[in-house]
Structure formats: C-alpha cells, structure tokens
N, C-alpha and C positions, 0 to 999 in steps of 0.2 A: 504493500500500500504505500510507503516512504516514496518507493522507487516510482511509484506513477505520479505523484505529487512534485518530486523533484523534475522528473521529465517535464511536466506541465510548467514549470517554474523556470527552467532552461530556456523551453519553447518559446513562453512569453517574453522572457529578457532578450531573446533572438529576435522577436519581432520588434520589440522598442528599440533596439540598436539599429534594424533594419530601416526603420520608420526615420530615425533620427538621421540617419547617413542619407536617406531620399529628402528630407526635410532641407538639410544644408544644401544637397546637390542642386535641389529645385531654388531655393533661395539665392544660391551663387548664379545660377541661369539667368533668373529674373533680373538680377543686378545688371550681369552682363549685357542682357537685351536692352534693358534701359541706358546702359552705358553705350552702347551702339546707336539707339535710335536718337539720343544727345549729339553724338557724332555726325549723324543724317542731316539733323538739323543745324547744326553749326556750320557744315560744308555748305548747305543750301544759303545761309544766311551770309557767309563770307563771300559766295559767288554773287549774291546781291550786290553786296558793298562793293565788289571788284568791278562788276559791270556798270555800276553807276560811275566809278572812277575812270573806267576805261570810257566811257560816252562824253564825259567831261574832258577827257583827253583827245577826243575824236579819234578814238580807234575805230576800226573797220568794223564790220559785223563779221568778218573772217576771224578776227583775233578774239570778238565775244564768243563765237562758235567753238573756237579751239579752247577757251577756258571752260565753255560748258561741257564739252566732251571730257576734258579732265575730272572735273567736278562728278558728271554723270557715271564714269567709270568708279569713282570713290565711292557714290552713295550705292551704285550697285553691288558692289564689293559687301559693303556694310549690311544692304539688305539681305544677301546671300548668307551673311553669318547670323543675322537675326533669324531668318528661315531655320537655319540648320539648330539653332539653340532652342527654339520654339517645337522643332520636332523632337530635340531630346527631351523637352518639358513635356511633352504631350506621351512621351515614352515612360517617363518615370511615374506618371499620374495615371497610365494604362496599367502599369506593374502594381500599383496601390491599390487599383480597384476592385 
C-alpha cells in the first residue's frame, strides 16, 4: 500500500516539474514574440523617419524603394521568427491539453 502511495506521489511530482518547465518555456516564447514584434514596429517606424528625411533631401523613388526593400527583408525575417515561436507555443499548449 505504501508503494502505491509513493508511486502516486512521484508521478504527481513529475507532472508538477513538467508543468513548471512548460510554463517557463511558454513564458520565454511569449517574451521572445513580444520582443520580435517590437523589432518589427521599430523597423517600420525607423523606415518612416528615414523616408521623410530622404524626401526632404530630394532623394529619388529608387532610393526610397531600395530602403523599403531592406526594411521589408528584415521585417519578413522577424515575422518568420514570430511564426516559428508561435508554432512552438502551440505545441507546448497542445502537449498540456
């Protein structure tokens, strides 16, 4: 009878430890996603400031398009990273369901 009780206690402790690991992992992923979303916003805002300055300086549309292409590539990379982290987060949530 004591062995059954100890087995149940060990199993419960293992589940708590696994839950804590999953909580830590999901919290880190959420923080990473928020950070990446901040980088996306910053890149877009910086682009706007740069375009304004370019227009003031009389730069051509080709210069602005080149700047956009650079920012677009960075934003796309950040968005891909966000999507990957969201998939990881879904996997953790599915494992706990």
